[in-house]
C-alpha positions as CSV (number, residue, x, y, z in Angstrom):
1,X,-5.3,15.8,2.2
2,X,-4.2,12.4,2.5
3,X,-2.9,11.4,5.8
4,X,0.3,9.5,6.2
5,X,-0.1,5.8,6.4
6,X,1.1,4.5,10.0
7,X,3.2,1.3,9.8
8,X,4.0,-1.2,12.4
9,X,6.6,-4.1,12.5
10,X,4.7,-7.3,14.1
11,X,6.9,-9.9,15.1
12,X,5.6,-13.6,16.2
13,X,8.4,-14.7,18.5
14,X,6.3,-17.3,20.7
15,X,7.8,-20.2,19.2
16,X,9.4,-22.8,21.6
17,X,12.4,-23.6,19.0
18,X,12.2,-27.4,19.3
19,X,14.4,-28.1,16.4
20,X,17.0,-25.9,17.6
21,X,17.0,-27.2,21.2
22,X,17.9,-24.2,23.3
23,X,14.6,-22.9,24.4
24,X,12.4,-20.1,22.8
25,X,14.4,-19.5,19.7
26,X,13.7,-15.7,19.6
27,X,15.8,-15.4,22.9
28,X,18.9,-17.3,21.7
29,X,21.9,-14.9,21.4
30,X,24.1,-14.4,18.6
31,X,27.3,-12.1,19.0
32,X,25.7,-11.2,22.2
33,X,22.3,-10.1,21.2
34,X,19.3,-12.2,20.7
35,X,17.6,-13.1,17.7
36,X,14.5,-11.1,18.5
37,X,16.7,-8.2,19.8
38,X,18.5,-8.1,16.3
39,X,15.2,-8.2,14.3
40,X,13.6,-5.5,16.4
41,X,16.8,-3.2,15.9
42,X,16.5,-3.7,12.1
43,X,12.8,-3.1,12.0
44,X,12.5,-0.2,14.1
45,X,14.0,2.7,12.2
46,X,11.7,1.5,9.2
47,X,8.3,1.9,11.0
48,X,6.1,3.7,13.7
49,X,5.6,1.0,16.4
50,X,7.0,-2.6,17.0
51,X,5.0,-5.2,18.5
52,X,6.1,-8.6,19.7
53,X,4.2,-11.9,20.7
54,X,5.9,-13.6,23.2
55,X,5.6,-17.1,24.7
56,X,3.3,-17.2,27.8
57,X,5.0,-16.6,30.9
58,X,7.6,-14.1,29.5
59,X,7.6,-10.0,29.6
60,X,9.7,-7.4,28.0
61,X,11.5,-6.9,31.3
62,X,13.0,-10.5,30.6
63,X,14.6,-9.1,27.6
64,X,16.9,-6.4,26.4
65,X,15.3,-5.1,23.3
66,X,16.4,-1.7,21.8
67,X,13.8,1.0,21.3
68,X,10.2,1.4,22.2
69,X,8.7,-2.1,21.8
70,X,5.1,-3.5,23.0
71,X,4.5,-7.1,23.8
72,X,1.5,-9.3,23.9
73,X,1.3,-13.1,24.7
74,X,1.2,-15.3,21.7
75,X,-1.1,-17.8,20.6
76,X,-0.5,-21.8,20.3
77,X,0.6,-21.2,16.7
78,X,2.5,-19.1,14.6
79,X,-0.8,-18.1,12.8
80,X,-2.6,-17.4,16.0
81,X,0.2,-15.2,17.3
82,X,0.1,-13.2,14.0
83,X,-3.8,-13.1,14.4
84,X,-3.4,-11.5,17.9
85,X,-0.7,-9.1,16.9
86,X,-3.1,-7.7,13.8
87,X,-5.6,-7.2,16.5
88,X,-3.0,-5.4,18.7
89,X,-2.2,-2.8,16.2
90,X,-4.3,0.0,14.5
91,X,-1.4,0.6,11.9
92,X,-2.4,0.9,8.1
93,X,0.5,-1.1,7.2
94,X,2.3,-4.1,8.8
95,X,5.6,-5.8,8.4
96,X,5.4,-9.4,9.6
97,X,9.0,-10.7,10.2
98,X,10.4,-14.1,11.6
99,X,12.6,-13.1,14.8
100,X,14.8,-15.9,13.7
101,X,15.8,-14.0,10.4
102,X,18.1,-11.6,12.4
103,X,20.1,-10.1,9.5
104,X,17.7,-7.7,7.7
105,X,19.2,-5.3,5.1
106,X,17.2,-1.9,5.6
107,X,16.8,-1.7,1.8
108,X,15.1,-4.7,1.8
109,X,12.7,-3.9,4.7
110,X,11.9,-0.5,3.0
111,X,11.1,-2.1,-0.6
112,X,8.8,-4.7,1.3
113,X,6.9,-1.7,3.1
114,X,6.7,0.5,-0.1
115,X,5.2,-2.6,-2.1
116,X,2.8,-3.5,0.5
117,X,1.4,0.0,0.8
118,X,0.9,0.3,-2.8
119,X,-0.1,-3.1,-4.0
120,X,-1.5,-4.5,-0.6
121,X,0.8,-7.3,-0.2
122,X,4.4,-8.1,-0.7
123,X,7.2,-10.5,0.5
124,X,10.9,-10.8,0.4
125,X,12.0,-13.7,-1.4
126,X,15.0,-15.1,-3.5
127,X,14.8,-16.9,-6.8
128,X,15.9,-20.6,-6.5
129,X,19.5,-21.3,-7.3
130,X,20.1,-24.7,-6.2
131,X,19.1,-27.9,-8.5
132,X,16.0,-29.4,-7.3
133,X,14.8,-33.1,-7.4
134,X,11.9,-35.0,-6.0
135,X,12.8,-38.2,-4.3
136,X,11.8,-41.7,-5.8
137,X,12.1,-43.4,-2.1
138,X,13.8,-43.0,1.0
139,X,17.2,-41.1,0.2
140,X,17.1,-41.8,-3.7
141,X,17.3,-39.4,-6.7
142,X,14.0,-39.2,-8.5
143,X,12.7,-36.5,-11.0
144,X,14.4,-33.4,-11.4
145,X,12.1,-30.2,-11.0
146,X,12.8,-27.0,-13.0
147,X,13.8,-24.1,-10.6
148,X,12.5,-21.6,-13.5
149,X,10.2,-19.1,-11.8
150,X,10.6,-20.7,-8.4
151,X,11.3,-18.5,-5.5
152,X,12.3,-19.3,-1.8
153,X,10.0,-17.0,0.5
154,X,11.6,-15.2,3.1
155,X,10.3,-12.4,5.7
156,X,9.5,-9.5,6.0
157,X,6.1,-9.9,4.3
158,X,4.0,-6.5,4.1
159,X,0.5,-6.0,4.2
160,X,-2.4,-3.6,4.5
161,X,-3.4,-4.6,7.9
162,X,-7.1,-4.7,7.0
163,X,-6.5,-7.2,4.0
164,X,-4.3,-9.3,6.1
165,X,-6.9,-9.4,8.9
166,X,-9.6,-10.5,6.3
167,X,-7.3,-13.4,5.1
168,X,-6.7,-14.6,8.9
169,X,-10.1,-14.3,9.6
170,X,-11.2,-16.5,6.6
171,X,-8.3,-19.1,7.3
172,X,-9.6,-19.2,11.1
173,X,-13.3,-19.8,9.8
174,X,-12.2,-22.5,7.4
175,X,-9.9,-24.3,9.6
176,X,-6.8,-23.5,7.3
177,X,-3.2,-23.3,8.4
178,X,-0.4,-21.9,6.3
179,X,3.4,-21.7,6.5
180,X,3.3,-17.8,6.0
181,X,1.0,-14.8,5.9
182,X,1.4,-14.3,2.2
183,X,0.0,-17.7,1.5
184,X,-3.3,-16.7,3.5
185,X,-3.5,-13.6,1.2
186,X,-2.8,-15.7,-1.9
187,X,-5.5,-18.1,-1.0
188,X,-8.1,-15.2,-1.2
189,X,-7.0,-14.8,-4.9
190,X,-5.2,-11.8,-4.5
191,X,-1.9,-10.9,-5.6
192,X,1.5,-10.9,-3.6
193,X,4.4,-9.1,-5.0
194,X,7.8,-10.6,-4.9
195,X,10.4,-8.4,-3.7
196,X,14.0,-9.4,-4.1
197,X,15.4,-10.5,-0.6
198,X,18.9,-11.3,0.4
199,X,21.0,-14.4,1.2
200,X,21.5,-13.2,4.7
201,X,18.0,-13.4,5.7
202,X,18.1,-17.2,6.1
203,X,16.1,-18.5,9.2
204,X,17.8,-19.9,12.1
205,X,16.2,-23.2,12.4
206,X,18.9,-25.8,13.1
207,X,22.2,-26.0,15.1
208,X,23.9,-25.7,11.6
209,X,22.1,-22.3,10.8
210,X,23.2,-21.1,14.4
211,X,26.7,-21.7,13.6
212,X,26.3,-19.4,10.4
213,X,24.6,-16.8,12.2
214,X,27.3,-16.7,14.8
215,X,30.0,-16.4,12.1
216,X,28.0,-13.7,10.2
217,X,27.1,-11.5,13.3
218,X,31.0,-10.6,13.6
219,X,30.8,-9.3,10.0
220,X,27.3,-7.7,10.4
221,X,28.2,-5.7,13.6
222,X,31.4,-4.6,12.1
223,X,29.5,-3.2,8.9
224,X,26.6,-1.7,11.0
225,X,28.8,-0.1,14.0
């Protein structure tokens, strides 16, 4: 008899949010809730446990997080925080999610989790819709780049935990830093499934993004009340 796979959501939330300029970004509030609290609320129904990596000096009692959440101290980089989260969990399948993507439709999370359990690695992503151009110089239009076959990567990204742990250890040994976890798995020559994401899964990075998030929060909360 095959035992059911245990799942976990791992949220690296130890970043300082320097581009946003409002302190640790995961703790910035949108519609009365922090970005981290919104991400936890979206992920908790999909998994067996939620573990977050917090900045040094922060603790769970400093936050108002929904549900049963466990916290560890994050590392100096996002990659170091994810590695620490992987080592803190014994789940079979993990969802890695940016706290700064607070509007996660349940259907996207479920699809990524299912694909990860089946194939080993998967990520939410959207086909690129904008015209792409390389600059020819400072602020100068250069060569057009075809958007055919290009996807913009989002989170959550789902993995068999042991596979992602292997990818992180290989990267650490080689001194490699990647912008996301799927890139580390792809570096090993392993496939990563692309799961159709959602435009509402944008990452809150700049003050302009925060304005959009505050506007969307009102609609999101009314829809999910």
